[in-house]
PDB file of N, CA, C and O in Angstrom:
ATOM      1  N   MET A   1      95.727 156.178 123.689  1.00  0.00           N
ATOM      2  CA  MET A   1      95.564 155.178 124.719  1.00  0.00           C
ATOM      3  C   MET A   1      94.148 154.608 124.752  1.00  0.00           C
ATOM      4  O   MET A   1      93.925 153.533 125.309  1.00  0.00           O
ATOM      5  N   LYS A   2      93.201 155.316 124.163  1.00  0.00           N
ATOM      6  CA  LYS A   2      91.825 154.848 124.274  1.00  0.00           C
ATOM      7  C   LYS A   2      91.584 153.554 123.484  1.00  0.00           C
ATOM      8  O   LYS A   2      90.702 152.784 123.862  1.00  0.00           O
ATOM      9  N   ASN A   3      92.328 153.284 122.408  1.00  0.00           N
ATOM     10  CA  ASN A   3      92.109 152.089 121.594  1.00  0.00           C
ATOM     11  C   ASN A   3      92.993 150.915 121.990  1.00  0.00           C
ATOM     12  O   ASN A   3      92.814 149.818 121.461  1.00  0.00           O
ATOM     13  N   ARG A   4      93.926 151.104 122.887  1.00  0.00           N
ATOM     14  CA  ARG A   4      94.857 150.029 123.260  1.00  0.00           C
ATOM     15  C   ARG A   4      94.156 148.869 123.952  1.00  0.00           C
ATOM     16  O   ARG A   4      94.656 147.745 123.905  1.00  0.00           O
ATOM     17  N   SER A   5      93.065 149.094 124.566  1.00  0.00           N
ATOM     18  CA  SER A   5      92.370 148.002 125.256  1.00  0.00           C
ATOM     19  C   SER A   5      91.782 147.003 124.258  1.00  0.00           C
ATOM     20  O   SER A   5      91.512 145.859 124.624  1.00  0.00           O
ATOM     21  N   ASN A   6      91.580 147.412 123.016  1.00  0.00           N
ATOM     22  CA  ASN A   6      91.029 146.524 121.988  1.00  0.00           C
ATOM     23  C   ASN A   6      92.111 145.752 121.237  1.00  0.00           C
ATOM     24  O   ASN A   6      91.805 144.774 120.555  1.00  0.00           O
ATOM     25  N   VAL A   7      93.363 146.172 121.351  1.00  0.00           N
ATOM     26  CA  VAL A   7      94.432 145.600 120.532  1.00  0.00           C
ATOM     27  C   VAL A   7      94.640 144.109 120.838  1.00  0.00           C
ATOM     28  O   VAL A   7      94.680 143.294 119.916  1.00  0.00           O
ATOM     29  N   ILE A   8      94.768 143.755 122.088  1.00  0.00           N
ATOM     30  CA  ILE A   8      95.046 142.354 122.439  1.00  0.00           C
ATOM     31  C   ILE A   8      93.882 141.443 122.058  1.00  0.00           C
ATOM     32  O   ILE A   8      94.128 140.410 121.436  1.00  0.00           O
ATOM     33  N   PRO A   9      92.631 141.760 122.390  1.00  0.00           N
ATOM     34  CA  PRO A   9      91.541 140.875 121.956  1.00  0.00           C
ATOM     35  C   PRO A   9      91.440 140.746 120.437  1.00  0.00           C
ATOM     36  O   PRO A   9      91.156 139.660 119.931  1.00  0.00           O
ATOM     37  N   LYS A  10      91.670 141.835 119.704  1.00  0.00           N
ATOM     38  CA  LYS A  10      91.625 141.768 118.235  1.00  0.00           C
ATOM     39  C   LYS A  10      92.750 140.883 117.716  1.00  0.00           C
ATOM     40  O   LYS A  10      92.552 140.068 116.814  1.00  0.00           O
ATOM     41  N   PHE A  11      93.947 141.057 118.306  1.00  0.00           N
ATOM     42  CA  PHE A  11      95.086 140.249 117.885  1.00  0.00           C
ATOM     43  C   PHE A  11      94.810 138.764 118.147  1.00  0.00           C
ATOM     44  O   PHE A  11      95.047 137.917 117.286  1.00  0.00           O
ATOM     45  N   LEU A  12      94.310 138.465 119.339  1.00  0.00           N
ATOM     46  CA  LEU A  12      94.016 137.072 119.674  1.00  0.00           C
ATOM     47  C   LEU A  12      92.920 136.507 118.772  1.00  0.00           C
ATOM     48  O   LEU A  12      92.985 135.343 118.376  1.00  0.00           O
ATOM     49  N   GLY A  13      91.929 137.308 118.448  1.00  0.00           N
ATOM     50  CA  GLY A  13      90.873 136.872 117.532  1.00  0.00           C
ATOM     51  C   GLY A  13      91.428 136.590 116.151  1.00  0.00           C
ATOM     52  O   GLY A  13      91.065 135.596 115.522  1.00  0.00           O
ATOM     53  N   SER A  14      92.311 137.463 115.673  1.00  0.00           N
ATOM     54  CA  SER A  14      92.929 137.269 114.357  1.00  0.00           C
ATOM     55  C   SER A  14      93.795 136.013 114.346  1.00  0.00           C
ATOM     56  O   SER A  14      93.756 135.237 113.391  1.00  0.00           O
ATOM     57  N   MET A  15      94.575 135.814 115.404  1.00  0.00           N
ATOM     58  CA  MET A  15      95.426 134.629 115.481  1.00  0.00           C
ATOM     59  C   MET A  15      94.579 133.360 115.535  1.00  0.00           C
ATOM     60  O   MET A  15      94.906 132.357 114.900  1.00  0.00           O
ATOM     61  N   SER A  16      93.500 133.415 116.289  1.00  0.00           N
ATOM     62  CA  SER A  16      92.612 132.257 116.385  1.00  0.00           C
ATOM     63  C   SER A  16      92.026 131.917 115.018  1.00  0.00           C
ATOM     64  O   SER A  16      91.987 130.750 114.628  1.00  0.00           O
ATOM     65  N   THR A  17      91.574 132.933 114.294  1.00  0.00           N
ATOM     66  CA  THR A  17      91.015 132.722 112.955  1.00  0.00           C
ATOM     67  C   THR A  17      92.074 132.157 112.018  1.00  0.00           C
ATOM     68  O   THR A  17      91.808 131.223 111.262  1.00  0.00           O
ATOM     69  N   PHE A  18      93.275 132.726 112.072  1.00  0.00           N
ATOM     70  CA  PHE A  18      94.367 132.275 111.212  1.00  0.00           C
ATOM     71  C   PHE A  18      94.712 130.808 111.493  1.00  0.00           C
ATOM     72  O   PHE A  18      94.820 129.999 110.571  1.00  0.00           O
ATOM     73  N   LEU A  19      94.881 130.481 112.768  1.00  0.00           N
ATOM     74  CA  LEU A  19      95.257 129.112 113.120  1.00  0.00           C
ATOM     75  C   LEU A  19      94.159 128.117 112.762  1.00  0.00           C
ATOM     76  O   LEU A  19      94.446 127.006 112.316  1.00  0.00           O
ATOM     77  N   THR A  20      92.912 128.511 112.956  1.00  0.00           N
ATOM     78  CA  THR A  20      91.799 127.634 112.593  1.00  0.00           C
ATOM     79  C   THR A  20      91.784 127.377 111.092  1.00  0.00           C
ATOM     80  O   THR A  20      91.583 126.244 110.656  1.00  0.00           O
ATOM     81  N   SER A  21      91.998 128.430 110.300  1.00  0.00           N
ATOM     82  CA  SER A  21      92.003 128.246 108.843  1.00  0.00           C
ATOM     83  C   SER A  21      93.182 127.381 108.410  1.00  0.00           C
ATOM     84  O   SER A  21      93.046 126.573 107.491  1.00  0.00           O
ATOM     85  N   ARG A  22      94.337 127.535 109.056  1.00  0.00           N
ATOM     86  CA  ARG A  22      95.502 126.700 108.729  1.00  0.00           C
ATOM     87  C   ARG A  22      95.230 125.229 109.051  1.00  0.00           C
ATOM     88  O   ARG A  22      95.616 124.340 108.292  1.00  0.00           O
ATOM     89  N   LEU A  23      94.568 124.981 110.174  1.00  0.00           N
ATOM     90  CA  LEU A  23      94.246 123.597 110.530  1.00  0.00           C
ATOM     91  C   LEU A  23      93.311 122.977 109.500  1.00  0.00           C
ATOM     92  O   LEU A  23      93.476 121.815 109.128  1.00  0.00           O
ATOM     93  N   HIS A  24      92.338 123.745 109.044  1.00  0.00           N
ATOM     94  CA  HIS A  24      91.418 123.227 108.027  1.00  0.00           C
ATOM     95  C   HIS A  24      92.156 122.960 106.717  1.00  0.00           C
ATOM     96  O   HIS A  24      91.879 121.973 106.037  1.00  0.00           O
ATOM     97  N   GLN A  25      93.097 123.841 106.361  1.00  0.00           N
ATOM     98  CA  GLN A  25      93.887 123.625 105.142  1.00  0.00           C
ATOM     99  C   GLN A  25      94.727 122.360 105.274  1.00  0.00           C
ATOM    100  O   GLN A  25      94.820 121.572 104.333  1.00  0.00           O
ATOM    101  N   GLU A  26      95.336 122.167 106.437  1.00  0.00           N
ATOM    102  CA  GLU A  26      96.142 120.964 106.662  1.00  0.00           C
ATOM    103  C   GLU A  26      95.275 119.713 106.575  1.00  0.00           C
ATOM    104  O   GLU A  26      95.680 118.708 105.990  1.00  0.00           O
ATOM    105  N   ASP A  27      94.076 119.781 107.161  1.00  0.00           N
ATOM    106  CA  ASP A  27      93.161 118.635 107.081  1.00  0.00           C
ATOM    107  C   ASP A  27      92.831 118.317 105.635  1.00  0.00           C
ATOM    108  O   ASP A  27      92.852 117.155 105.228  1.00  0.00           O
ATOM    109  N   ARG A  28      92.523 119.357 104.852  1.00  0.00           N
ATOM    110  CA  ARG A  28      92.175 119.142 103.443  1.00  0.00           C
ATOM    111  C   ARG A  28      93.353 118.572 102.673  1.00  0.00           C
ATOM    112  O   ARG A  28      93.177 117.658 101.867  1.00  0.00           O
ATOM    113  N   SER A  29      94.547 119.094 102.905  1.00  0.00           N
ATOM    114  CA  SER A  29      95.710 118.588 102.164  1.00  0.00           C
ATOM    115  C   SER A  29      96.023 117.150 102.585  1.00  0.00           C
ATOM    116  O   SER A  29      96.448 116.346 101.755  1.00  0.00           O
ATOM    117  N   PHE A  30      95.818 116.819 103.856  1.00  0.00           N
ATOM    118  CA  PHE A  30      96.025 115.442 104.310  1.00  0.00           C
ATOM    119  C   PHE A  30      95.035 114.508 103.626  1.00  0.00           C
ATOM    120  O   PHE A  30      95.410 113.429 103.167  1.00  0.00           O
ATOM    121  N   ILE A  31      93.773 114.922 103.557  1.00  0.00           N
ATOM    122  CA  ILE A  31      92.751 114.108 102.888  1.00  0.00           C
ATOM    123  C   ILE A  31      93.094 113.950 101.412  1.00  0.00           C
ATOM    124  O   ILE A  31      92.955 112.859 100.859  1.00  0.00           O
ATOM    125  N   ASP A  32      93.543 115.032 100.765  1.00  0.00           N
ATOM    126  CA  ASP A  32      93.939 114.949  99.356  1.00  0.00           C
ATOM    127  C   ASP A  32      95.091 113.963  99.173  1.00  0.00           C
ATOM    128  O   ASP A  32      95.090 113.166  98.235  1.00  0.00           O
ATOM    129  N   ARG A  33      96.072 114.019 100.073  1.00  0.00           N
ATOM    130  CA  ARG A  33      97.210 113.091  99.975  1.00  0.00           C
ATOM    131  C   ARG A  33      96.752 111.648 100.165  1.00  0.00           C
ATOM    132  O   ARG A  33      97.214 110.749  99.462  1.00  0.00           O
ATOM    133  N   MET A  34      95.851 111.431 101.107  1.00  0.00           N
ATOM    134  CA  MET A  34      95.348 110.074 101.338  1.00  0.00           C
ATOM    135  C   MET A  34      94.583 109.563 100.121  1.00  0.00           C
ATOM    136  O   MET A  34      94.707 108.392  99.760  1.00  0.00           O
ATOM    137  N   GLN A  35      93.794 110.430  99.486  1.00  0.00           N
ATOM    138  CA  GLN A  35      93.060 110.015  98.294  1.00  0.00           C
ATOM    139  C   GLN A  35      94.021 109.708  97.156  1.00  0.00           C
ATOM    140  O   GLN A  35      93.806 108.765  96.395  1.00  0.00           O
ATOM    141  N   THR A  36      95.081 110.503  97.038  1.00  0.00           N
ATOM    142  CA  THR A  36      96.091 110.259  96.006  1.00  0.00           C
ATOM    143  C   THR A  36      96.772 108.913  96.246  1.00  0.00           C
ATOM    144  O   THR A  36      96.970 108.138  95.310  1.00  0.00           O
ATOM    145  N   LEU A  37      97.128 108.638  97.498  1.00  0.00           N
ATOM    146  CA  LEU A  37      97.757 107.355  97.815  1.00  0.00           C
ATOM    147  C   LEU A  37      96.815 106.194  97.535  1.00  0.00           C
ATOM    148  O   LEU A  37      97.237 105.155  97.025  1.00  0.00           O
ATOM    149  N   LYS A  38      95.538 106.368  97.869  1.00  0.00           N
ATOM    150  CA  LYS A  38      94.564 105.304  97.618  1.00  0.00           C
ATOM    151  C   LYS A  38      94.444 105.054  96.121  1.00  0.00           C
ATOM    152  O   LYS A  38      94.396 103.906  95.680  1.00  0.00           O
ATOM    153  N   THR A  39      94.396 106.138  95.337  1.00  0.00           N
ATOM    154  CA  THR A  39      94.315 106.002  93.886  1.00  0.00           C
ATOM    155  C   THR A  39      95.560 105.301  93.355  1.00  0.00           C
ATOM    156  O   THR A  39      95.457 104.418  92.503  1.00  0.00           O
ATOM    157  N   SER A  40      96.725 105.683  93.846  1.00  0.00           N
ATOM    158  CA  SER A  40      97.969 105.048  93.410  1.00  0.00           C
ATOM    159  C   SER A  40      97.968 103.567  93.759  1.00  0.00           C
ATOM    160  O   SER A  40      98.378 102.733  92.952  1.00  0.00           O
ATOM    161  N   GLU A  41      97.507 103.244  94.963  1.00  0.00           N
ATOM    162  CA  GLU A  41      97.450 101.841  95.385  1.00  0.00           C
ATOM    163  C   GLU A  41      96.505 101.048  94.486  1.00  0.00           C
ATOM    164  O   GLU A  41      96.815  99.921  94.100  1.00  0.00           O
ATOM    165  N   GLU A  42      95.357 101.631  94.154  1.00  0.00           N
ATOM    166  CA  GLU A  42      94.405 100.955  93.275  1.00  0.00           C
ATOM    167  C   GLU A  42      94.998 100.748  91.885  1.00  0.00           C
ATOM    168  O   GLU A  42      94.767  99.713  91.259  1.00  0.00           O
ATOM    169  N   GLN A  43      95.764 101.731  91.397  1.00  0.00           N
ATOM    170  CA  GLN A  43      96.394 101.600  90.083  1.00  0.00           C
ATOM    171  C   GLN A  43      97.448 100.499  90.094  1.00  0.00           C
ATOM    172  O   GLN A  43      97.551  99.731  89.139  1.00  0.00           O
ATOM    173  N   VAL A  44      98.227 100.418  91.166  1.00  0.00           N
ATOM    174  CA  VAL A  44      99.251  99.373  91.273  1.00  0.00           C
ATOM    175  C   VAL A  44      98.593  97.999  91.304  1.00  0.00           C
ATOM    176  O   VAL A  44      99.057  97.068  90.647  1.00  0.00           O
ATOM    177  N   ILE A  45      97.514  97.876  92.068  1.00  0.00           N
ATOM    178  CA  ILE A  45      96.802  96.593  92.138  1.00  0.00           C
ATOM    179  C   ILE A  45      96.244  96.225  90.767  1.00  0.00           C
ATOM    180  O   ILE A  45      96.347  95.073  90.343  1.00  0.00           O
ATOM    181  N   ALA A  46      95.656  97.191  90.075  1.00  0.00           N
ATOM    182  CA  ALA A  46      95.090  96.921  88.748  1.00  0.00           C
ATOM    183  C   ALA A  46      96.182  96.492  87.771  1.00  0.00           C
ATOM    184  O   ALA A  46      95.989  95.558  86.993  1.00  0.00           O
ATOM    185  N   ARG A  47      97.333  97.175  87.811  1.00  0.00           N
ATOM    186  CA  ARG A  47      98.439  96.807  86.915  1.00  0.00           C
ATOM    187  C   ARG A  47      98.968  95.416  87.247  1.00  0.00           C
ATOM    188  O   ARG A  47      99.294  94.640  86.349  1.00  0.00           O
ATOM    189  N   THR A  48      99.052  95.107  88.531  1.00  0.00           N
ATOM    190  CA  THR A  48      99.536  93.791  88.946  1.00  0.00           C
ATOM    191  C   THR A  48      98.596  92.696  88.470  1.00  0.00           C
ATOM    192  O   THR A  48      99.036  91.675  87.940  1.00  0.00           O
ATOM    193  N   ILE A  49      97.308  92.913  88.660  1.00  0.00           N
ATOM    194  CA  ILE A  49      96.320  91.929  88.197  1.00  0.00           C
ATOM    195  C   ILE A  49      96.413  91.766  86.687  1.00  0.00           C
ATOM    196  O   ILE A  49      96.336  90.652  86.170  1.00  0.00           O
ATOM    197  N   SER A  50      96.578  92.876  85.986  1.00  0.00           N
ATOM    198  CA  SER A  50      96.702  92.823  84.530  1.00  0.00           C
ATOM    199  C   SER A  50      97.953  92.045  84.124  1.00  0.00           C
ATOM    200  O   SER A  50      97.910  91.235  83.197  1.00  0.00           O
ATOM    201  N   SER A  51      99.062  92.290  84.814  1.00  0.00           N
ATOM    202  CA  SER A  51     100.309  91.582  84.500  1.00  0.00           C
ATOM    203  C   SER A  51     100.179  90.092  84.772  1.00  0.00           C
ATOM    204  O   SER A  51     100.630  89.264  83.980  1.00  0.00           O
ATOM    205  N   ILE A  52      99.555  89.755  85.901  1.00  0.00           N
ATOM    206  CA  ILE A  52      99.358  88.337  86.225  1.00  0.00           C
ATOM    207  C   ILE A  52      98.466  87.682  85.180  1.00  0.00           C
ATOM    208  O   ILE A  52      98.719  86.556  84.751  1.00  0.00           O
ATOM    209  N   SER A  53      97.430  88.389  84.780  1.00  0.00           N
ATOM    210  CA  SER A  53      96.518  87.866  83.764  1.00  0.00           C
ATOM    211  C   SER A  53      97.248  87.661  82.442  1.00  0.00           C
ATOM    212  O   SER A  53      97.094  86.625  81.795  1.00  0.00           O
ATOM    213  N   ASP A  54      98.047  88.657  82.042  1.00  0.00           N
ATOM    214  CA  ASP A  54      98.820  88.538  80.801  1.00  0.00           C
ATOM    215  C   ASP A  54      99.795  87.365  80.875  1.00  0.00           C
ATOM    216  O   ASP A  54      99.951  86.621  79.907  1.00  0.00           O
ATOM    217  N   ALA A  55     100.452  87.201  82.026  1.00  0.00           N
ATOM    218  CA  ALA A  55     101.400  86.097  82.188  1.00  0.00           C
ATOM    219  C   ALA A  55     100.677  84.760  82.117  1.00  0.00           C
ATOM    220  O   ALA A  55     101.188  83.805  81.532  1.00  0.00           O
ATOM    221  N   GLY A  56      99.494  84.688  82.707  1.00  0.00           N
ATOM    222  CA  GLY A  56      98.707  83.455  82.656  1.00  0.00           C
ATOM    223  C   GLY A  56      98.296  83.109  81.245  1.00  0.00           C
ATOM    224  O   GLY A  56      98.368  81.948  80.843  1.00  0.00           O
ATOM    225  N   ILE A  57      97.867  84.100  80.490  1.00  0.00           N
ATOM    226  CA  ILE A  57      97.478  83.878  79.089  1.00  0.00           C
ATOM    227  C   ILE A  57      98.688  83.422  78.284  1.00  0.00           C
ATOM    228  O   ILE A  57      98.583  82.500  77.476  1.00  0.00           O
ATOM    229  N   PHE A  58      99.838  84.064  78.500  1.00  0.00           N
ATOM    230  CA  PHE A  58     101.063  83.685  77.798  1.00  0.00           C
ATOM    231  C   PHE A  58     101.419  82.234  78.107  1.00  0.00           C
ATOM    232  O   PHE A  58     101.780  81.472  77.209  1.00  0.00           O
ATOM    233  N   LEU A  59     101.317  81.854  79.385  1.00  0.00           N
ATOM    234  CA  LEU A  59     101.658  80.492  79.780  1.00  0.00           C
ATOM    235  C   LEU A  59     100.725  79.475  79.125  1.00  0.00           C
ATOM    236  O   LEU A  59     101.182  78.437  78.646  1.00  0.00           O
ATOM    237  N   VAL A  60      99.444  79.759  79.101  1.00  0.00           N
ATOM    238  CA  VAL A  60      98.478  78.847  78.481  1.00  0.00           C
ATOM    239  C   VAL A  60      98.765  78.707  76.994  1.00  0.00           C
ATOM    240  O   VAL A  60      98.750  77.598  76.461  1.00  0.00           O
ATOM    241  N   VAL A  61      99.025  79.819  76.323  1.00  0.00           N
ATOM    242  CA  VAL A  61      99.327  79.781  74.884  1.00  0.00           C
ATOM    243  C   VAL A  61     100.623  79.022  74.649  1.00  0.00           C
ATOM    244  O   VAL A  61     100.719  78.224  73.717  1.00  0.00           O
ATOM    245  N   ARG A  62     101.613  79.267  75.488  1.00  0.00           N
ATOM    246  CA  ARG A  62     102.905  78.596  75.344  1.00  0.00           C
ATOM    247  C   ARG A  62     102.750  77.085  75.532  1.00  0.00           C
ATOM    248  O   ARG A  62     103.298  76.297  74.761  1.00  0.00           O
ATOM    249  N   LEU A  63     102.004  76.691  76.556  1.00  0.00           N
ATOM    250  CA  LEU A  63     101.792  75.257  76.790  1.00  0.00           C
ATOM    251  C   LEU A  63     101.006  74.626  75.648  1.00  0.00           C
ATOM    252  O   LEU A  63     101.299  73.503  75.237  1.00  0.00           O
ATOM    253  N   ALA A  64     100.028  75.331  75.145  1.00  0.00           N
ATOM    254  CA  ALA A  64      99.238  74.808  74.024  1.00  0.00           C
ATOM    255  C   ALA A  64     100.113  74.663  72.790  1.00  0.00           C
ATOM    256  O   ALA A  64      99.984  73.690  72.047  1.00  0.00           O
ATOM    257  N   THR A  65     100.998  75.619  72.567  1.00  0.00           N
ATOM    258  CA  THR A  65     101.892  75.566  71.416  1.00  0.00           C
ATOM    259  C   THR A  65     102.857  74.395  71.553  1.00  0.00           C
ATOM    260  O   THR A  65     103.090  73.669  70.587  1.00  0.00           O
ATOM    261  N   LYS A  66     103.414  74.206  72.734  1.00  0.00           N
ATOM    262  CA  LYS A  66     104.329  73.080  72.954  1.00  0.00           C
ATOM    263  C   LYS A  66     103.600  71.758  72.779  1.00  0.00           C
ATOM    264  O   LYS A  66     104.160  70.811  72.227  1.00  0.00           O
ATOM    265  N   ALA A  67     102.376  71.682  73.234  1.00  0.00           N
ATOM    266  CA  ALA A  67     101.604  70.444  73.101  1.00  0.00           C
ATOM    267  C   ALA A  67     101.378  70.122  71.632  1.00  0.00           C
ATOM    268  O   ALA A  67     101.397  68.953  71.247  1.00  0.00           O
ATOM    269  N   ASP A  68     101.166  71.137  70.809  1.00  0.00           N
ATOM    270  CA  ASP A  68     100.939  70.920  69.383  1.00  0.00           C
ATOM    271  C   ASP A  68     102.217  70.503  68.665  1.00  0.00           C
ATOM    272  O   ASP A  68     102.141  69.866  67.614  1.00  0.00           O
ATOM    273  N   LEU A  69     103.382  70.843  69.196  1.00  0.00           N
ATOM    274  CA  LEU A  69     104.650  70.540  68.534  1.00  0.00           C
ATOM    275  C   LEU A  69     105.213  69.175  68.921  1.00  0.00           C
ATOM    276  O   LEU A  69     106.194  68.730  68.325  1.00  0.00           O
ATOM    277  N   ARG A  70     104.626  68.512  69.889  1.00  0.00           N
ATOM    278  CA  ARG A  70     105.131  67.202  70.304  1.00  0.00           C
ATOM    279  C   ARG A  70     104.886  66.176  69.195  1.00  0.00           C
ATOM    280  O   ARG A  70     103.832  66.172  68.559  1.00  0.00           O
ATOM    281  N   PRO A  71     105.856  65.326  68.979  1.00  0.00           N
ATOM    282  CA  PRO A  71     105.638  64.285  67.963  1.00  0.00           C
ATOM    283  C   PRO A  71     104.565  63.311  68.436  1.00  0.00           C
ATOM    284  O   PRO A  71     104.530  62.909  69.598  1.00  0.00           O
ATOM    285  N   ARG A  72     103.726  62.959  67.537  1.00  0.00           N
ATOM    286  CA  ARG A  72     102.647  62.029  67.882  1.00  0.00           C
ATOM    287  C   ARG A  72     103.056  60.626  67.464  1.00  0.00           C
ATOM    288  O   ARG A  72     103.559  60.413  66.362  1.00  0.00           O
ATOM    289  N   CYS A  73     102.840  59.707  68.331  1.00  0.00           N
ATOM    290  CA  CYS A  73     103.230  58.320  68.056  1.00  0.00           C
ATOM    291  C   CYS A  73     102.063  57.506  67.594  1.00  0.00           C
ATOM    292  O   CYS A  73     102.212  56.315  67.318  1.00  0.00           O
TER     293      CYS A  73
END
């Protein structure tokens, strides 16, 4: 019976430490997910810009080719 008075405060201290560490882990994983999403968004934007650029180059080349094939009067 002499040690029972310490059980509840120790338990509460352990639970507090555990919950605090879990919150920090959740914060870190949330930040990691946000960084991953930001990276994915940047990659999508870069690919889109690249595709638009490629399409623009194709269009210019195509128009130039058609202009060269027109009969000259």
